[in-house]
N, CA and C atoms as an extended XYZ file, in Angstrom:
588
Properties=species:S:1:pos:R:3:atomname:S:1:resname:S:1:resid:I:1 pbc="F F F"
N        94.638       57.522      127.351 N   MET     1
C        94.459       56.041      127.305 CA  MET     1
C        95.580       55.373      126.450 C   MET     1
N        96.317       54.604      127.160 N   ASN     2
C        97.538       53.995      126.366 CA  ASN     2
C        97.010       52.936      125.277 C   ASN     2
N        97.999       52.521      124.350 N   LEU     3
C        97.734       51.712      123.236 CA  LEU     3
C        97.080       50.203      123.605 C   LEU     3
N        97.705       49.578      124.689 N   PRO     4
C        97.031       48.339      124.983 CA  PRO     4
C        95.723       48.420      125.302 C   PRO     4
N        95.351       49.528      126.243 N   ASN     5
C        93.845       49.660      126.779 CA  ASN     5
C        92.926       49.970      125.554 C   ASN     5
N        93.453       50.851      124.555 N   GLN     6
C        92.782       51.008      123.308 CA  GLN     6
C        92.446       49.762      122.666 C   GLN     6
N        93.315       48.861      122.494 N   LEU     7
C        93.152       47.554      121.729 CA  LEU     7
C        92.143       46.744      122.547 C   LEU     7
N        92.120       46.674      123.867 N   THR     8
C        91.232       46.279      124.736 CA  THR     8
C        89.864       46.635      124.409 C   THR     8
N        89.703       47.892      124.288 N   ILE     9
C        88.356       48.621      124.152 CA  ILE     9
C        87.838       48.279      122.618 C   ILE     9
N        88.953       48.138      121.752 N   ALA    10
C        88.647       47.814      120.230 CA  ALA    10
C        88.127       46.475      120.236 C   ALA    10
N        88.552       45.661      121.140 N   ARG    11
C        87.957       44.308      121.165 CA  ARG    11
C        86.674       44.229      121.496 C   ARG    11
N        86.255       44.996      122.382 N   LEU    12
C        84.709       44.990      122.812 CA  LEU    12
C        83.856       45.571      121.404 C   LEU    12
N        84.528       46.566      120.767 N   GLY    13
C        83.641       46.936      119.614 CA  GLY    13
C        83.828       45.980      118.525 C   GLY    13
N        84.718       45.142      118.277 N   LEU    14
C        84.822       44.171      117.282 CA  LEU    14
C        84.010       42.982      117.666 C   LEU    14
N        83.684       42.831      118.907 N   THR    15
C        82.868       41.759      119.415 CA  THR    15
C        81.355       42.207      118.849 C   THR    15
N        80.898       43.370      118.935 N   VAL    16
C        79.657       43.865      118.558 CA  VAL    16
C        79.547       43.678      116.969 C   VAL    16
N        80.621       44.146      116.439 N   LEU    17
C        80.570       43.786      114.869 CA  LEU    17
C        80.464       42.406      114.473 C   LEU    17
N        81.138       41.528      115.306 N   PHE    18
C        81.108       40.066      115.037 CA  PHE    18
C        79.641       39.638      115.125 C   PHE    18
N        78.991       39.836      116.254 N   VAL    19
C        77.680       39.370      116.493 CA  VAL    19
C        76.735       40.102      115.407 C   VAL    19
N        76.850       41.306      115.023 N   ALA    20
C        75.931       41.914      114.090 CA  ALA    20
C        76.041       41.232      112.760 C   ALA    20
N        77.323       41.019      112.392 N   ALA    21
C        77.810       40.209      111.105 CA  ALA    21
C        77.154       38.854      111.018 C   ALA    21
N        77.346       38.218      112.107 N   ALA    22
C        76.685       36.692      112.066 CA  ALA    22
C        75.144       36.704      112.127 C   ALA    22
N        74.483       37.745      112.470 N   TYR    23
C        73.009       37.777      112.541 CA  TYR    23
C        72.563       38.716      111.341 C   TYR    23
N        73.340       38.984      110.596 N   SER    24
C        72.742       39.910      109.365 CA  SER    24
C        72.326       39.144      108.461 C   SER    24
N        71.532       39.540      107.370 N   GLY    25
C        70.940       38.613      106.312 CA  GLY    25
C        71.779       38.382      105.142 C   GLY    25
N        73.154       38.869      105.265 N   PHE    26
C        74.005       38.701      103.987 CA  PHE    26
C        74.470       37.405      103.700 C   PHE    26
N        74.692       36.906      102.479 N   GLU    27
C        75.164       35.596      102.153 CA  GLU    27
C        76.522       35.159      102.637 C   GLU    27
N        77.273       36.377      103.031 N   TRP    28
C        78.494       36.167      103.353 CA  TRP    28
C        78.715       36.520      104.845 C   TRP    28
N        77.635       36.228      105.664 N   ARG    29
C        77.619       36.743      106.943 CA  ARG    29
C        78.682       36.060      107.870 C   ARG    29
N        78.832       34.869      107.811 N   PHE    30
C        79.827       34.006      108.447 CA  PHE    30
C        81.284       34.352      108.148 C   PHE    30
N        81.394       34.783      106.895 N   THR    31
C        82.856       35.190      106.287 CA  THR    31
C        83.162       36.588      107.002 C   THR    31
N        82.144       37.483      107.132 N   ALA    32
C        82.371       38.798      107.898 CA  ALA    32
C        82.595       38.401      109.430 C   ALA    32
N        81.851       37.554      110.004 N   ALA    33
C        81.955       37.442      111.283 CA  ALA    33
C        83.286       36.806      111.675 C   ALA    33
N        83.949       35.918      110.781 N   MET    34
C        85.064       35.245      110.910 CA  MET    34
C        86.167       36.315      111.135 C   MET    34
N        86.108       37.270      109.867 N   VAL    35
C        87.021       38.325      109.959 CA  VAL    35
C        87.087       39.065      111.212 C   VAL    35
N        85.764       39.720      111.686 N   PHE    36
C        85.690       40.368      112.970 CA  PHE    36
C        86.197       39.599      114.123 C   PHE    36
N        85.994       38.304      114.143 N   PHE    37
C        86.505       37.593      115.128 CA  PHE    37
C        87.900       37.557      115.224 C   PHE    37
N        88.465       37.329      114.049 N   GLY    38
C        89.974       37.147      114.017 CA  GLY    38
C        90.634       38.498      114.499 C   GLY    38
N        90.140       39.568      113.982 N   MET    39
C        90.673       40.880      114.509 CA  MET    39
C        90.625       41.076      115.941 C   MET    39
N        89.473       40.703      116.535 N   ALA    40
C        89.239       40.887      117.946 CA  ALA    40
C        90.419       39.841      118.592 C   ALA    40
N        90.538       38.670      118.066 N   ALA    41
C        91.412       37.641      118.797 CA  ALA    41
C        92.831       38.124      118.695 C   ALA    41
N        93.211       38.864      117.394 N   LEU    42
C        94.422       39.545      117.312 CA  LEU    42
C        94.801       40.766      118.396 C   LEU    42
N        93.793       41.430      118.723 N   THR    43
C        93.836       42.575      119.634 CA  THR    43
C        94.203       41.899      120.980 C   THR    43
N        93.641       40.536      121.340 N   ASP    44
C        93.899       39.919      122.567 CA  ASP    44
C        95.444       39.689      122.672 C   ASP    44
N        95.961       39.111      121.450 N   TYR    45
C        97.302       38.734      121.551 CA  TYR    45
C        98.194       39.948      121.809 C   TYR    45
N        97.830       41.175      121.029 N   LEU    46
C        98.734       42.334      120.938 CA  LEU    46
C        98.642       43.085      122.256 C   LEU    46
N        97.541       43.276      122.861 N   ASP    47
C        97.525       44.257      123.999 CA  ASP    47
C        98.321       43.886      125.081 C   ASP    47
N        98.130       42.535      125.519 N   GLY    48
C        99.132       42.088      126.718 CA  GLY    48
C       100.604       42.085      126.407 C   GLY    48
N       101.078       41.832      125.171 N   GLY    49
C       102.307       41.770      124.673 CA  GLY    49
C       102.819       43.138      124.844 C   GLY    49
N       102.188       44.166      124.180 N   ILE    50
C       102.523       45.544      124.166 CA  ILE    50
C       102.670       46.217      125.548 C   ILE    50
N       101.750       45.863      126.484 N   ALA    51
C       101.693       46.237      127.628 CA  ALA    51
C       102.913       45.918      128.444 C   ALA    51
N       103.228       44.514      128.324 N   ARG    52
C       104.444       44.118      129.080 CA  ARG    52
C       105.776       44.653      128.591 C   ARG    52
N       105.768       44.538      127.311 N   LYS    53
C       107.058       45.013      126.589 CA  LYS    53
C       107.296       46.656      126.747 C   LYS    53
N       106.295       47.416      126.727 N   ARG    54
C       106.581       48.742      126.986 CA  ARG    54
C       106.252       49.177      128.394 C   ARG    54
N       105.952       48.537      129.408 N   GLY    55
C       105.720       48.834      130.770 CA  GLY    55
C       104.619       49.670      130.850 C   GLY    55
N       103.409       49.215      130.212 N   LEU    56
C       102.190       49.944      130.112 CA  LEU    56
C       101.160       49.134      130.946 C   LEU    56
N       101.597       48.322      131.798 N   VAL    57
C       100.450       47.411      132.595 CA  VAL    57
C        99.907       48.546      133.494 C   VAL    57
N        98.474       48.384      133.348 N   THR    58
C        97.648       49.174      134.290 CA  THR    58
C        96.471       48.374      134.902 C   THR    58
N        95.944       48.923      136.139 N   SER    59
C        94.973       48.181      136.888 CA  SER    59
C        93.716       47.966      135.717 C   SER    59
N        93.424       49.012      135.023 N   PHE    60
C        92.442       48.955      134.128 CA  PHE    60
C        92.695       47.723      133.090 C   PHE    60
N        93.919       47.680      132.801 N   GLY    61
C        94.143       46.619      131.631 CA  GLY    61
C        93.921       45.192      132.309 C   GLY    61
N        94.593       45.112      133.640 N   LYS    62
C        94.404       43.994      134.231 CA  LYS    62
C        92.992       43.397      134.531 C   LYS    62
N        92.186       44.366      134.839 N   LEU    63
C        90.705       44.150      134.781 CA  LEU    63
C        89.881       43.823      133.477 C   LEU    63
N        90.179       44.848      132.502 N   MET    64
C        89.371       44.955      131.446 CA  MET    64
C        89.871       43.848      130.288 C   MET    64
N        91.120       43.686      130.334 N   ASP    65
C        91.579       42.593      129.430 CA  ASP    65
C        90.957       41.266      129.276 C   ASP    65
N        91.026       40.770      130.564 N   PRO    66
C        90.241       39.340      130.659 CA  PRO    66
C        88.736       39.474      130.692 C   PRO    66
N        88.155       40.572      130.944 N   LEU    67
C        86.709       40.776      130.796 CA  LEU    67
C        86.409       40.915      129.291 C   LEU    67
N        87.279       41.702      128.417 N   ALA    68
C        86.800       41.637      127.083 CA  ALA    68
C        87.097       40.392      126.429 C   ALA    68
N        87.955       39.479      126.860 N   ASP    69
C        88.227       38.087      126.405 CA  ASP    69
C        86.691       37.438      126.761 C   ASP    69
N        86.398       37.550      127.925 N   LYS    70
C        85.196       36.717      128.124 CA  LYS    70
C        83.975       37.133      127.410 C   LYS    70
N        83.868       38.419      127.153 N   VAL    71
C        82.546       38.953      126.190 CA  VAL    71
C        82.716       38.395      124.900 C   VAL    71
N        84.025       38.443      124.249 N   LEU    72
C        84.139       37.866      123.087 CA  LEU    72
C        83.935       36.317      122.845 C   LEU    72
N        84.523       35.641      123.971 N   MET    73
C        84.367       34.303      123.838 CA  MET    73
C        82.964       33.974      124.066 C   MET    73
N        82.132       34.523      125.050 N   ALA    74
C        80.813       34.314      125.242 CA  ALA    74
C        80.063       34.443      124.185 C   ALA    74
N        80.165       35.581      123.399 N   ALA    75
C        79.437       35.955      122.212 CA  ALA    75
C        79.788       35.009      120.995 C   ALA    75
N        80.971       34.547      120.837 N   ALA    76
C        81.255       33.564      119.956 CA  ALA    76
C        80.667       32.172      120.000 C   ALA    76
N        80.680       31.656      121.435 N   PHE    77
C        79.970       30.473      121.721 CA  PHE    77
C        78.543       30.439      121.427 C   PHE    77
N        77.871       31.417      122.042 N   VAL    78
C        76.484       31.630      121.841 CA  VAL    78
C        76.104       31.733      120.336 C   VAL    78
N        76.696       32.578      119.620 N   VAL    79
C        76.484       32.652      118.226 CA  VAL    79
C        76.657       31.308      117.534 C   VAL    79
N        77.693       30.590      117.813 N   LEU    80
C        77.988       29.306      117.273 CA  LEU    80
C        76.983       28.151      117.521 C   LEU    80
N        76.423       28.294      118.938 N   MET    81
C        75.494       27.285      119.338 CA  MET    81
C        74.150       27.513      118.512 C   MET    81
N        73.780       28.876      118.398 N   ASP    82
C        72.518       29.100      117.571 CA  ASP    82
C        72.631       28.754      116.137 C   ASP    82
N        73.730       28.627      115.693 N   LYS    83
C        74.069       28.338      114.312 CA  LYS    83
C        73.867       26.863      114.169 C   LYS    83
N        74.665       26.191      115.017 N   ASP    84
C        74.649       24.541      114.922 CA  ASP    84
C        75.077       24.056      116.289 C   ASP    84
N        74.013       23.556      117.053 N   SER    85
C        74.096       23.116      118.296 CA  SER    85
C        74.687       21.694      118.318 C   SER    85
N        74.977       21.083      117.190 N   SER    86
C        75.597       19.923      117.063 CA  SER    86
C        77.152       19.953      117.147 C   SER    86
N        77.713       21.078      116.778 N   THR    87
C        79.009       21.305      116.830 CA  THR    87
C        79.367       22.086      118.064 C   THR    87
N        78.508       22.894      118.599 N   MET    88
C        78.734       23.811      119.708 CA  MET    88
C        77.412       23.485      120.655 C   MET    88
N        77.462       22.465      121.504 N   PRO    89
C        76.412       22.062      122.246 CA  PRO    89
C        76.094       23.079      123.420 C   PRO    89
N        74.828       23.155      123.734 N   ALA    90
C        74.523       24.059      124.753 CA  ALA    90
C        75.123       23.868      126.141 C   ALA    90
N        75.425       22.587      126.526 N   TRP    91
C        75.942       22.390      127.734 CA  TRP    91
C        77.389       22.815      127.887 C   TRP    91
N        78.220       22.943      126.707 N   LEU    92
C        79.395       23.475      126.809 CA  LEU    92
C        79.369       24.861      126.989 C   LEU    92
N        78.485       25.655      126.417 N   VAL    93
C        78.123       26.944      126.399 CA  VAL    93
C        77.986       27.286      127.857 C   VAL    93
N        77.185       26.500      128.527 N   ILE    94
C        76.766       26.667      129.891 CA  ILE    94
C        78.120       26.676      130.825 C   ILE    94
N        78.898       25.490      130.650 N   VAL    95
C        80.115       25.369      131.345 CA  VAL    95
C        80.941       26.491      131.193 C   VAL    95
N        81.224       26.957      130.016 N   VAL    96
C        82.094       28.067      129.723 CA  VAL    96
C        81.493       29.380      130.292 C   VAL    96
N        80.256       29.717      130.210 N   LEU    97
C        79.649       30.832      130.895 CA  LEU    97
C        79.755       30.820      132.302 C   LEU    97
N        79.512       29.573      132.974 N   ALA    98
C        79.517       29.408      134.443 CA  ALA    98
C        80.940       29.615      134.921 C   ALA    98
N        81.961       29.235      134.163 N   ARG    99
C        83.412       29.417      134.566 CA  ARG    99
C        83.670       30.864      134.530 C   ARG    99
N        83.181       31.556      133.491 N   GLU   100
C        83.500       32.971      133.313 CA  GLU   100
C        82.882       33.821      134.442 C   GLU   100
N        81.422       33.538      134.817 N   PHE   101
C        80.735       34.160      135.826 CA  PHE   101
C        81.488       33.922      137.073 C   PHE   101
N        81.969       32.744      137.424 N   LEU   102
C        82.639       32.559      138.627 CA  LEU   102
C        83.867       33.235      138.903 C   LEU   102
N        84.845       33.276      138.028 N   VAL   103
C        85.978       33.959      137.828 CA  VAL   103
C        85.781       35.487      138.033 C   VAL   103
N        84.741       36.106      137.427 N   THR   104
C        84.525       37.360      137.246 CA  THR   104
C        83.936       37.795      138.702 C   THR   104
N        83.167       36.966      139.241 N   GLY   105
C        82.816       37.199      140.669 CA  GLY   105
C        83.845       37.220      141.547 C   GLY   105
N        84.900       36.233      141.367 N   LEU   106
C        85.931       36.164      142.386 CA  LEU   106
C        86.907       37.566      142.185 C   LEU   106
N        86.941       38.075      140.944 N   ARG   107
C        87.626       39.251      140.782 CA  ARG   107
C        86.866       40.415      141.376 C   ARG   107
N        85.577       40.412      141.311 N   LEU   108
C        84.814       41.435      142.097 CA  LEU   108
C        85.046       41.619      143.588 C   LEU   108
N        84.844       40.299      144.206 N   VAL   109
C        85.404       40.060      145.574 CA  VAL   109
C        86.710       40.653      145.990 C   VAL   109
N        87.604       40.139      145.103 N   ALA   110
C        89.214       40.754      145.142 CA  ALA   110
C        89.310       42.215      145.075 C   ALA   110
N        88.512       42.761      144.111 N   SER   111
C        88.656       44.120      143.920 CA  SER   111
C        88.052       44.987      145.186 C   SER   111
N        87.015       44.335      145.774 N   SER   112
C        86.434       44.951      146.953 CA  SER   112
C        87.309       45.108      148.106 C   SER   112
N        88.339       44.231      148.034 N   GLN   113
C        89.443       44.139      149.034 CA  GLN   113
C        90.708       44.875      148.649 C   GLN   113
N        90.462       45.413      147.430 N   GLY   114
C        91.733       46.159      147.077 CA  GLY   114
C        92.758       45.428      146.156 C   GLY   114
N        92.346       44.234      145.769 N   VAL   115
C        93.368       43.269      145.195 CA  VAL   115
C        92.903       43.193      143.681 C   VAL   115
N        93.823       43.132      142.711 N   ILE   116
C        93.552       43.131      141.288 CA  ILE   116
C        94.091       41.596      140.851 C   ILE   116
N        93.227       40.907      140.429 N   LEU   117
C        93.694       39.502      140.024 CA  LEU   117
C        93.810       39.523      138.666 C   LEU   117
N        95.143       39.404      138.204 N   ALA   118
C        95.402       39.304      136.734 CA  ALA   118
C        95.158       38.087      136.189 C   ALA   118
N        94.977       37.831      134.880 N   ALA   119
C        94.756       36.592      134.143 CA  ALA   119
C        96.244       35.742      134.361 C   ALA   119
N        95.974       34.485      134.602 N   ASP   120
C        97.151       33.486      134.845 CA  ASP   120
C        97.576       32.695      133.470 C   ASP   120
N        98.434       32.052      133.576 N   TRP   121
C        99.026       31.069      132.440 CA  TRP   121
C        97.796       30.141      131.848 C   TRP   121
N        97.219       29.563      132.981 N   LEU   122
C        95.928       28.673      132.608 CA  LEU   122
C        94.916       29.462      131.972 C   LEU   122
N        94.446       30.506      132.519 N   GLY   123
C        93.486       31.415      131.894 CA  GLY   123
C        93.734       31.706      130.566 C   GLY   123
N        95.040       31.845      130.181 N   LYS   124
C        95.494       32.379      128.801 CA  LYS   124
C        95.298       31.210      127.851 C   LYS   124
N        95.860       30.003      128.375 N   GLN   125
C        95.617       28.620      127.614 CA  GLN   125
C        94.093       28.372      127.332 C   GLN   125
N        93.325       28.760      128.372 N   LYS   126
C        91.761       28.470      128.145 CA  LYS   126
C        91.338       29.303      126.964 C   LYS   126
N        91.892       30.638      127.088 N   THR   127
C        91.496       31.536      125.984 CA  THR   127
C        91.862       31.145      124.732 C   THR   127
N        93.155       30.579      124.527 N   ILE   128
C        93.819       30.246      123.358 CA  ILE   128
C        92.883       29.127      122.780 C   ILE   128
N        92.545       28.146      123.604 N   TRP   129
C        91.854       26.897      122.961 CA  TRP   129
C        90.664       27.194      122.705 C   TRP   129
N        89.723       28.180      123.379 N   GLN   130
C        88.527       28.479      123.220 CA  GLN   130
C        88.512       29.335      121.662 C   GLN   130
N        89.595       30.184      121.546 N   ILE   131
C        89.748       30.956      120.105 CA  ILE   131
C        89.892       29.943      118.983 C   ILE   131
N        90.706       28.860      119.258 N   VAL   132
C        91.016       27.897      118.303 CA  VAL   132
C        89.731       27.047      117.953 C   VAL   132
N        88.995       26.638      118.808 N   PHE   133
C        87.716       26.015      118.638 CA  PHE   133
C        86.670       26.865      117.975 C   PHE   133
N        86.618       28.047      118.449 N   ALA   134
C        85.613       29.092      117.741 CA  ALA   134
C        86.120       29.296      116.184 C   ALA   134
N        87.339       29.560      116.120 N   SER   135
C        87.840       29.898      114.748 CA  SER   135
C        87.675       28.640      113.830 C   SER   135
N        87.822       27.547      114.242 N   TYR   136
C        87.670       26.313      113.332 CA  TYR   136
C        86.187       26.395      112.916 C   TYR   136
N        85.131       26.383      113.892 N   LEU   137
C        83.868       26.408      113.397 CA  LEU   137
C        83.460       27.572      112.533 C   LEU   137
N        83.976       28.747      112.835 N   LEU   138
C        83.737       29.947      112.061 CA  LEU   138
C        84.112       29.710      110.688 C   LEU   138
N        85.309       29.180      110.386 N   VAL   139
C        85.724       28.916      109.011 CA  VAL   139
C        85.088       27.942      108.523 C   VAL   139
N        84.579       26.916      109.089 N   MET   140
C        83.782       25.657      108.654 CA  MET   140
C        82.454       26.311      108.208 C   MET   140
N        81.864       27.096      109.037 N   HIS   141
C        80.606       27.763      108.534 CA  HIS   141
C        80.741       28.755      107.317 C   HIS   141
N        81.820       29.561      107.431 N   ALA   142
C        81.926       30.497      106.319 CA  ALA   142
C        82.432       29.701      105.037 C   ALA   142
N        82.854       28.539      104.998 N   SER   143
C        83.470       27.892      103.758 CA  SER   143
C        82.250       27.502      102.835 C   SER   143
N        81.000       27.610      103.356 N   VAL   144
C        79.804       27.286      102.483 CA  VAL   144
C        79.398       28.495      101.927 C   VAL   144
N        80.054       29.684      102.233 N   GLU   145
C        79.666       31.032      101.540 CA  GLU   145
C        80.698       31.229      100.340 C   GLU   145
N        80.192       32.036       99.400 N   PRO   146
C        80.872       32.271       98.219 CA  PRO   146
C        82.393       32.805       98.392 C   PRO   146
N        82.464       33.618       99.212 N   LEU   147
C        83.910       34.248       99.533 CA  LEU   147
C        84.892       33.233       99.936 C   LEU   147
N        84.386       32.273      100.833 N   MET   148
C        85.170       31.243      101.399 CA  MET   148
C        85.307       29.884      100.925 C   MET   148
N        84.522       29.775       99.711 N   ALA   149
C        84.335       28.297       99.125 CA  ALA   149
C        85.624       27.732       98.859 C   ALA   149
N        86.675       28.324       98.713 N   TRP   150
C        88.026       27.724       98.410 CA  TRP   150
C        88.518       26.886       99.723 C   TRP   150
N        87.991       27.251      100.866 N   ALA   151
C        88.258       26.771      102.021 CA  ALA   151
C        87.670       25.192      102.259 C   ALA   151
N        86.482       25.127      101.457 N   ARG   152
C        85.587       23.794      101.718 CA  ARG   152
C        86.366       22.415      101.678 C   ARG   152
N        87.322       22.353      100.675 N   PRO   153
C        88.028       21.072      100.511 CA  PRO   153
C        88.880       20.722      101.811 C   PRO   153
N        89.357       21.749      102.461 N   LEU   154
C        90.186       21.590      103.628 CA  LEU   154
C        89.504       20.698      104.678 C   LEU   154
N        88.089       20.819      104.698 N   PHE   155
C        87.455       20.002      105.664 CA  PHE   155
C        87.147       18.482      105.200 C   PHE   155
N        87.597       18.152      104.105 N   ASP   156
C        87.632       16.850      103.601 CA  ASP   156
C        88.903       16.036      103.827 C   ASP   156
N        90.032       16.822      104.453 N   LEU   157
C        91.127       16.244      104.616 CA  LEU   157
C        90.967       15.327      105.898 C   LEU   157
N        91.620       14.287      106.160 N   PRO   158
C        91.518       13.462      107.247 CA  PRO   158
C        91.765       14.190      108.665 C   PRO   158
N        92.794       15.011      108.597 N   TRP   159
C        93.205       15.559      109.995 CA  TRP   159
C        92.397       16.891      110.123 C   TRP   159
N        91.580       17.416      109.241 N   ALA   160
C        90.781       18.588      109.492 CA  ALA   160
C        89.230       18.348      109.332 C   ALA   160
N        88.801       17.157      109.316 N   ASN   161
C        87.582       16.642      108.946 CA  ASN   161
C        86.754       17.028      110.373 C   ASN   161
N        85.537       17.439      110.256 N   PRO   162
C        84.862       17.876      111.478 CA  PRO   162
C        84.465       16.711      112.398 C   PRO   162
N        84.311       15.549      111.758 N   GLY   163
C        83.998       14.276      112.483 CA  GLY   163
C        85.264       14.099      113.599 C   GLY   163
N        86.298       14.393      113.275 N   LEU   164
C        87.401       14.237      114.237 CA  LEU   164
C        87.777       15.611      115.011 C   LEU   164
N        87.756       16.666      114.211 N   MET   165
C        88.325       17.783      114.903 CA  MET   165
C        87.181       18.410      115.867 C   MET   165
N        86.001       18.361      115.739 N   VAL   166
C        85.050       18.792      116.551 CA  VAL   166
C        85.091       18.095      117.960 C   VAL   166
N        85.088       16.923      117.979 N   PRO   167
C        85.160       16.285      119.305 CA  PRO   167
C        86.511       16.427      120.235 C   PRO   167
N        87.522       16.494      119.386 N   VAL   168
C        88.858       16.693      119.875 CA  VAL   168
C        88.992       18.265      120.389 C   VAL   168
N        88.511       19.122      119.828 N   LEU   169
C        88.573       20.603      120.115 CA  LEU   169
C        87.487       20.804      121.328 C   LEU   169
N        86.538       20.107      121.237 N   LEU   170
C        85.435       20.411      122.251 CA  LEU   170
C        85.987       19.695      123.450 C   LEU   170
N        86.685       18.593      123.552 N   ALA   171
C        87.170       17.865      124.660 CA  ALA   171
C        88.310       18.727      125.327 C   ALA   171
N        89.109       19.276      124.471 N   VAL   172
C        90.289       20.069      125.002 CA  VAL   172
C        89.815       21.358      125.628 C   VAL   172
N        88.739       22.099      124.926 N   THR   173
C        88.213       23.276      125.500 CA  THR   173
C        87.626       23.021      126.783 C   THR   173
N        86.808       21.973      126.810 N   LEU   174
C        86.100       21.558      128.208 CA  LEU   174
C        87.133       21.442      129.286 C   LEU   174
N        87.999       20.516      129.153 N   VAL   175
C        89.058       20.281      130.129 CA  VAL   175
C        89.807       21.379      130.539 C   VAL   175
N        90.330       22.187      129.618 N   ILE   176
C        91.122       23.367      129.960 CA  ILE   176
C        90.190       24.491      130.693 C   ILE   176
N        88.927       24.601      130.209 N   THR   177
C        88.154       25.694      130.798 CA  THR   177
C        87.713       25.032      132.375 C   THR   177
N        87.552       23.970      132.514 N   VAL   178
C        87.197       23.619      133.805 CA  VAL   178
C        88.389       23.589      134.645 C   VAL   178
N        89.453       23.056      134.147 N   TRP   179
C        90.697       23.185      134.933 CA  TRP   179
C        91.173       24.549      135.296 C   TRP   179
N        90.973       25.262      134.500 N   SER   180
C        91.649       26.754      134.701 CA  SER   180
C        90.683       27.341      135.773 C   SER   180
N        89.494       27.244      135.555 N   GLY   181
C        88.383       27.713      136.568 CA  GLY   181
C        88.722       27.359      137.944 C   GLY   181
N        88.925       26.024      137.987 N   THR   182
C        89.072       25.313      139.294 CA  THR   182
C        90.243       25.744      140.013 C   THR   182
N        91.312       25.857      139.362 N   ALA   183
C        92.754       26.127      139.852 CA  ALA   183
C        92.727       27.690      140.322 C   ALA   183
N        92.053       28.498      139.536 N   TYR   184
C        91.943       29.987      139.713 CA  TYR   184
C        91.151       30.213      141.094 C   TYR   184
N        90.050       29.508      141.191 N   VAL   185
C        89.263       29.534      142.608 CA  VAL   185
C        90.072       29.044      143.673 C   VAL   185
N        90.663       27.984      143.540 N   TRP   186
C        91.454       27.307      144.625 CA  TRP   186
C        92.561       28.219      145.032 C   TRP   186
N        93.249       28.688      144.076 N   ARG   187
C        94.521       29.621      144.348 CA  ARG   187
C        94.051       30.904      145.087 C   ARG   187
N        92.697       31.411      144.885 N   ASN   188
C        92.322       32.586      145.452 CA  ASN   188
C        91.212       32.241      146.477 C   ASN   188
N        91.121       31.157      146.979 N   ARG   189
C        90.024       30.818      147.990 CA  ARG   189
C        90.043       31.614      149.287 C   ARG   189
N        91.288       32.006      149.577 N   GLN   190
C        91.364       32.858      150.712 CA  GLN   190
C        90.558       34.130      150.656 C   GLN   190
N        90.465       34.643      149.647 N   LEU   191
C        89.897       36.130      149.299 CA  LEU   191
C        88.377       35.747      149.569 C   LEU   191
N        87.705       34.523      149.268 N   VAL   192
C        86.374       34.330      149.481 CA  VAL   192
C        86.178       33.987      150.985 C   VAL   192
N        87.033       33.191      151.503 N   LEU   193
C        86.952       33.011      152.990 CA  LEU   193
C        86.922       34.064      153.751 C   LEU   193
N        87.574       35.088      153.397 N   ASN   194
C        87.643       36.500      154.038 CA  ASN   194
C        86.234       37.048      154.261 C   ASN   194
N        85.592       36.699      153.147 N   GLU   195
C        84.204       37.408      152.989 CA  GLU   195
C        83.161       36.601      153.771 C   GLU   195
N        83.362       35.465      154.085 N   LEU   196
C        82.366       34.669      154.868 CA  LEU   196
C        82.175       35.038      156.356 C   LEU   196
């Protein structure tokens, strides 16, 4: 197994650790969850870049890289909704999950026809904005724990205040998630029509 695919598999393992940390009973659980999430997000950045730079793009990577992203983001959004539904509303989580199931279903249809649908630019933008939103909330929740208490004053700054940032990040995440999903289905609609 090449390095990019190892990083993709590592992201799945880090997602498990992220969830375990978030639901542990430790007083620093969100600090640990934030670290595991950050490491997982870093593997997402590294695996695709390494694969393209070294010519290690594989069908496994094309399929599993976006799937590992979906598992990570679904886990993050559900954990954050469970922690505070005022900053991560259930309806947003439903929209995100519905988009991911729809795109994954389309990929399965394509796979049955011998076609591998890789992630596109909009899908990557969607993942970036979801990571930014989740990271902001994770740091915010971790900042009330002893290890991250130094970060708490940052959320009192006008440009980092949750009253401003949460609605802005939520809106951007919602728009790019719906837009990317709609564009992906439209661009590959012939695959679905072939199955009807």
